[in-house]
C-alpha positions as CSV (number, residue, x, y, z in Angstrom):
1,X,-0.2,0.3,0.1
2,X,1.0,3.5,-0.8
3,X,0.6,5.1,2.3
4,X,1.3,8.7,1.3
5,X,-1.5,7.9,-1.7
6,X,-3.9,6.4,0.7
7,X,-3.4,9.7,3.3
8,X,-4.2,11.9,0.1
9,X,-7.4,9.7,-0.4
10,X,-8.8,10.0,2.8
11,X,-8.7,13.5,3.1
12,X,-10.2,14.6,-0.6
13,X,-12.3,11.6,-0.6
14,X,-13.4,11.5,2.7
15,X,-12.4,14.5,5.0
16,X,-12.6,17.4,2.0
17,X,-16.8,16.2,0.8
18,X,-17.5,16.0,5.5
19,X,-17.3,20.0,4.8
20,X,-13.8,19.9,6.4
21,X,-12.1,22.5,4.7
22,X,-9.9,24.5,7.2
23,X,-6.6,24.1,5.5
24,X,-5.0,24.1,9.2
25,X,-6.6,20.6,10.1
26,X,-5.9,19.4,6.7
27,X,-2.2,19.9,7.7
28,X,-2.7,18.4,10.6
29,X,-3.8,15.4,9.0
30,X,-0.3,15.0,6.8
31,X,1.6,15.5,9.8
32,X,0.3,13.5,12.8
33,X,0.8,10.5,11.0
34,X,-3.2,7.8,11.8
35,X,-1.2,4.9,11.3
36,X,0.9,4.9,14.0
37,X,-2.6,4.9,16.2
38,X,-3.9,1.9,14.4
39,X,-3.9,-1.7,16.1
40,X,-1.5,-3.3,13.6
41,X,-4.2,-5.8,12.9
42,X,-6.3,-3.5,11.5
43,X,-3.3,-1.2,10.0
44,X,-5.0,-1.8,6.5
45,X,-7.7,0.1,8.0
46,X,-5.6,2.9,8.3
47,X,-7.2,5.7,5.8
48,X,-10.7,3.5,5.4
49,X,-13.6,5.3,6.6
50,X,-14.7,3.2,9.2
51,X,-14.5,2.7,12.9
52,X,-11.3,0.5,14.1
53,X,-12.0,-2.2,16.4
54,X,-10.0,-1.3,20.0
55,X,-9.4,-3.7,23.2
56,X,-12.7,-3.9,25.2
57,X,-15.2,-3.6,22.5
58,X,-14.0,-0.2,22.0
59,X,-13.7,1.8,18.8
60,X,-12.2,4.9,16.9
61,X,-13.4,6.7,15.3
62,X,-14.0,7.4,11.7
63,X,-11.4,9.9,10.2
64,X,-14.2,12.3,8.7
65,X,-15.8,12.4,12.8
66,X,-12.0,12.7,13.7
67,X,-11.1,15.8,11.6
68,X,-14.6,17.4,12.0
69,X,-13.8,17.5,15.6
70,X,-11.0,19.5,15.2
71,X,-12.8,21.7,12.5
72,X,-15.4,23.0,14.7
73,X,-13.3,23.6,17.9
74,X,-10.6,25.7,16.3
75,X,-8.2,24.3,19.7
76,X,-5.8,27.4,20.4
77,X,-1.7,27.5,21.3
78,X,-2.9,28.7,25.4
79,X,-5.6,26.0,25.4
80,X,-5.7,23.1,27.7
81,X,-8.5,20.4,26.7
82,X,-10.3,17.4,28.6
83,X,-10.7,14.6,26.9
84,X,-13.0,11.8,27.8
85,X,-12.0,8.3,26.5
86,X,-8.5,7.8,25.3
87,X,-9.0,5.1,22.8
88,X,-5.4,4.7,20.6
89,X,-4.6,7.9,21.2
90,X,-5.2,9.4,18.3
91,X,-7.1,11.8,19.2
92,X,-5.0,13.4,21.7
93,X,-2.3,13.7,19.1
94,X,-4.4,15.7,16.9
95,X,-5.4,17.6,20.0
96,X,-1.5,18.2,21.3
97,X,-0.5,19.5,17.8
98,X,-2.3,22.8,18.7
99,X,-2.7,22.6,22.3
100,X,-1.1,23.9,25.3
101,X,-1.8,20.6,27.1
102,X,-4.0,17.5,27.2
103,X,-5.5,15.6,29.3
104,X,-7.3,12.4,28.0
105,X,-9.4,10.6,30.3
106,X,-9.8,6.6,30.0
107,X,-12.1,4.1,32.0
108,X,-10.3,0.8,30.4
109,X,-6.8,0.0,31.8
110,X,-5.7,-1.7,28.6
111,X,-6.5,1.0,26.3
112,X,-5.0,3.2,29.0
113,X,-1.7,1.6,28.1
114,X,-2.5,1.4,24.4
115,X,-2.2,4.7,24.3
116,X,0.4,6.5,26.7
117,X,2.6,3.7,24.3
118,X,1.4,5.4,21.6
119,X,2.1,9.0,22.4
120,X,5.4,8.1,23.5
121,X,6.4,6.5,21.0
122,X,5.3,9.5,18.3
123,X,7.0,11.6,21.1
124,X,3.9,13.5,22.1
125,X,5.3,15.8,25.3
126,X,2.3,17.4,26.3
127,X,-0.3,15.3,26.8
128,X,-1.5,13.1,30.4
129,X,-3.2,9.8,30.0
130,X,-5.4,8.7,33.0
131,X,-7.3,5.9,34.4
132,X,-10.7,6.7,35.2
133,X,-13.8,7.0,34.9
134,X,-14.8,11.0,33.3
135,X,-18.6,10.7,32.6
136,X,-18.9,13.8,35.8
137,X,-15.6,15.6,34.9
138,X,-12.1,15.0,36.1
139,X,-8.9,16.7,38.0
140,X,-6.3,16.3,36.9
141,X,-2.4,16.7,37.3
142,X,-0.9,19.0,35.5
143,X,-5.0,21.1,35.6
144,X,-5.4,19.7,38.9
145,X,-7.7,22.9,38.9
146,X,-10.6,23.2,36.3
147,X,-11.8,24.1,34.2
148,X,-11.0,23.3,31.1
149,X,-10.8,26.1,27.7
150,X,-11.2,22.5,25.9
151,X,-13.6,19.4,26.3
152,X,-13.9,16.6,23.6
153,X,-16.0,13.4,24.7
154,X,-14.9,10.3,22.6
155,X,-18.4,8.8,23.5
156,X,-22.3,9.8,23.0
157,X,-23.9,10.6,26.0
158,X,-28.2,10.7,26.0
159,X,-27.8,13.7,27.5
160,X,-25.1,16.9,28.8
161,X,-23.3,15.5,32.0
162,X,-23.7,18.8,34.3
163,X,-20.3,17.3,36.4
164,X,-19.5,18.0,32.2
165,X,-20.3,21.4,32.1
166,X,-18.7,22.8,35.6
167,X,-15.6,21.9,34.4
168,X,-15.7,24.2,31.6
169,X,-14.2,27.5,31.3
170,X,-16.0,30.6,30.9
171,X,-15.6,31.2,26.8
172,X,-14.5,27.9,27.0
173,X,-16.3,24.9,24.4
174,X,-16.8,21.9,24.2
175,X,-17.8,18.5,21.5
176,X,-20.5,15.7,22.2
177,X,-22.4,13.7,20.4
178,X,-25.5,14.1,22.2
179,X,-28.7,10.7,22.0
180,X,-30.0,7.8,21.8
181,X,-30.0,5.4,18.9
182,X,-31.7,6.0,16.6
183,X,-31.2,10.0,17.4
184,X,-27.6,11.5,17.1
185,X,-26.3,14.9,17.6
186,X,-23.5,16.8,17.3
187,X,-23.0,19.3,19.6
188,X,-20.7,22.6,20.1
189,X,-21.3,23.6,23.8
190,X,-20.1,27.5,24.6
191,X,-20.1,28.2,28.7
192,X,-21.2,32.2,27.7
193,X,-20.7,33.0,31.5
194,X,-21.3,31.3,34.7
195,X,-24.4,30.2,34.6
196,X,-25.1,30.6,30.9
197,X,-24.7,27.8,28.3
198,X,-24.7,28.4,24.1
199,X,-25.9,25.2,22.5
200,X,-25.4,24.4,18.6
201,X,-26.6,20.9,16.8
202,X,-23.3,20.5,14.1
203,X,-24.6,17.6,12.2
204,X,-26.3,14.4,12.7
205,X,-23.7,10.9,13.7
206,X,-23.3,7.9,15.6
207,X,-21.3,7.1,18.1
208,X,-21.3,4.5,20.9
209,X,-22.0,5.9,24.0
210,X,-19.2,7.0,26.8
211,X,-19.5,4.5,29.3
212,X,-21.3,5.3,33.3
213,X,-23.4,8.1,31.9
214,X,-26.5,7.9,34.2
215,X,-29.4,8.0,31.4
216,X,-31.7,10.1,31.8
217,X,-35.1,9.6,33.9
218,X,-37.7,8.5,32.1
219,X,-40.3,10.0,34.2
220,X,-41.3,13.7,33.7
221,X,-43.9,15.7,37.4
């Protein structure tokens, strides 16, 4: 396989048609090599328009969704990022290239170890990989006193957890997929004040649910 041709095809045939036109993002996909974060058994699928299986029944997001997340968030060099769900470490590597620091939290010990190794092997030094359940927020070693400038939730939630909203800095923004099958919407939530949040629905997509997020009560009073 001609890896660079496959990468070019991924960008031109999958990512651009999905309205990812930001040249910074497209350049980033060339710089941060996705194949370095794909399990060896699936490396031939590194540039395919599909989710790639990871240990514990998890998966990497599709390349076009990863790219769209980066475009929508427009992470800046001074910003601190919290990612919920480290996976293979690839999303953290993309975020780290743009941010000051990334804290990525993974509930599965095997995936935590994989992400940590992949990031270290790739030479990424501004990421803290932590093991834990961050569905309601997380206080990292480097960022013990949240809030964060950017939060990326790599699994879907039926409703956005209050604990995560509380860790978003005023002026900060969160990417999260909200809903349950068959209807989920990718949202950008911006904290506009201590008590107010602005939510914009961006596109429809399907993402595996985040573990340990409480389901909303079906009862209304």
